[in-house]
N, C-alpha and C positions, 0 to 999 in steps of 0.2 A: 504494499498499500504506501503511493506516497507520503514524504512528508508534509504535515502545514506549514510552510515555510512563514505564510504570514504569524503561525503563533508564534513558532521559532525568533524569528524578529522583534517580535514584544518580546518575549521573554529576557531574549538578549537584550534589550536595550531597559527591562527592569533589572535583570545582573548589572549592568553597567553602572545602573543609580546606586546599589548597594554598595558597590565596589570603591565607591569614594569613600566610606567607610573605615577599609580593610585595605587598600593599596597608598601605601603612604611613600615617598622618597621615589618615585619613579618618575620618569619627566612625561607625565599624561597633562593633556586640555583639556584640563571638564567641562570648560564651557562648550568646547565642540565635540567632546566622545558622544559615539550615537552608534546604531547598527546600521551600514549601509547595504549591508544584501547578506540574503541569506538564501544558499543551492545545494542541493543534492548532487553527488555527483557517482557517476559506474566510471569502475576500470574496466578492462578486456577478460579479467577474472571473473565480471559479475560480481565483485564486490560493489558495496555501496555504503555510502557515507553522507554526514553532512558538515558542512563548511558555513561560519559566520564570517564576515568582514567587518570589524569595527572599525573607526577613525575618531577623533582622530589618540592615537598612540602612538611613541617618536617609536620607531626601530629599536627592539633589544628589551622592549616591557614588558618583560616574561612573567610577572607575577599577574599583569593585568587577563593576561589573558588564560592563565591557570584558577584566577578565583570564577571568569565566568564559565570557561568549561565545568567549572565543579559543580556551580550553581544549575547548570543546565543535564547535567548526565542523569540525576533521576528521571526527570521530564523525555528527554530526549536519546537520550545513550550516549556514550561519546561523540561528543563534535568537536572539530578542530577550530579552534578563533584565530583567526589572521588579525594582524591589527596593519593598518594601512594610513598615509596620512591624506590630507584633504588634496581634491585637484589643484585647488589655489596655491597649497603647500609646497608642493611638489612641484609647479611651477615658479616658485618662487626661487628654489633650491636650484631648477635648471638655469631659469634666467641669472643667475650668479657665475653657476658655473661658466657659462657663455661668456659673461661679461670678465669674469678673469682669465678669458683665452684658454680655457682648459678644454674647449673643444675641438676636433679638427677632425676630419676623415681619418684621417694616418692613425689619430691616436683612439679612436672607434674601432678600428681594425683592430690595432695590438689589445684592447681592454678585450676582444670575442676570443684572440689566441689565448690569452691569458685564463678568463675562464674555461675554456675548452679543456685546456692541457689539465687542468685543474680538475675538471669531470673527469677526464678520461684516464687522468693516473690513479684518481683515488675508484675506481671503477676494477682497473686494472688490477689492484692492489688489492683489494676484495676479489676479483677471482684467480688470483692466484692461491688464494686461500681457503676458498670456498667451491670454485669451479666458477664457469661461465666465460664470459664474450671478454678476454684481454685486448688492450688497445696501447701496449708498449708501443709498437713501429710509431705511431701518432706522434707519441711522448716525445722519444726520439728525434723523430724528424723534427719539433718543433724546438727543442732546444739545440739542433742545430743550426736553426736558425737564427733563435733565438742571441746565442753566443757571436753570431757574425755579426746580428744590427750592435750587440756591446761593443765589439770591439771597433766597428765600424766608426761608431761615438766616439770613443777612447781616440782613434787618433785621431778623428776630428777636432777634440778638444782639445790632445795635449799634442798630437804630432810626436816624433821623436823625443820629446823632453824627459820622458819615464815618469812622469806623476802620476800621483794614485789617483786614480778612478771613485768616485763616490755616488752613493745614490744620490745625490742632487744633479749631479752633471748628468742623468738620465734624462733629460728636461720631460722626453714625452712620457717614460714610466712613472716620475715625478708626478706630472700633471695627472696620472689615473690613479694617483694617491690621494691626490687632493682632491678630485674629483669623487671619489668614493666619501673621503671624507663628507664633502658638502650633502653628497644625497644623504647619506645616514646617521649626517649628525644629532643628536637626542634633543639639540637645542633647535626650535625652529630659527628664533630671532638670527643664532650664531649664523646655523647654515643656512640661511638668508643675507648674510651680511659679508661685503667683499674687503672688509675689516678686521675681521676674524680668523684666527687661526686655525688651516685646515690642513697640517700637514700629517695630524692624527684627527681619529673620530672622538668627539667628546672630551677633546682636548680643549677647554671652554673654563675661559677666565670668570664665570656667574660660577659654576662648579669651584675652583682656588678660590672664589675670597667665601666659598662656604653661602653664598646667598641663591636664591632662585633664578634661575636663566627667565626672562622676560615671556616665553609663549607658556608657562606653566603656571 
């Protein structure tokens, strides 16, 4: 029998209201938090499940997801709770990354390669242990190409000087680290500010000063 998704969404909003008293110290924008979608999924094996998407809880806010899932369990069973930011908040982050000059077609291609090799190498390691389709040939090909890219960048930067190559000298790779920090920062105000420090996710002056971020 199909799940009553309207009832699930209403129950999720009730759980989110209750969460205010139980989830503290997390980067949640309570003024905007709500359930924006409830959906039922089915995989190729015929298994089914329920997912609710909650906005706004910043990336990494596991406590809120766990609390809501616990509240829904009695009436709906196991429900996957996915937190997301609003469309406007995401676009503000994307605009900031664009204004910072972080996004180029070449960097997006490099990001795709980085993400894909992490997935393929992880699956290959699991396949070595448990059997399955391994991807080591692809992984090796990636690292051969990546070493060529880094050596080329070293030659372009230092020539024959023999100077030490550092992370910051890889301008494309470093830009992707900054891009990831902008998109995943728990503080919306810092994520949307060009003046914030974006070399590390959650490296936030508000946290250093033990003060709440403006977005919470």
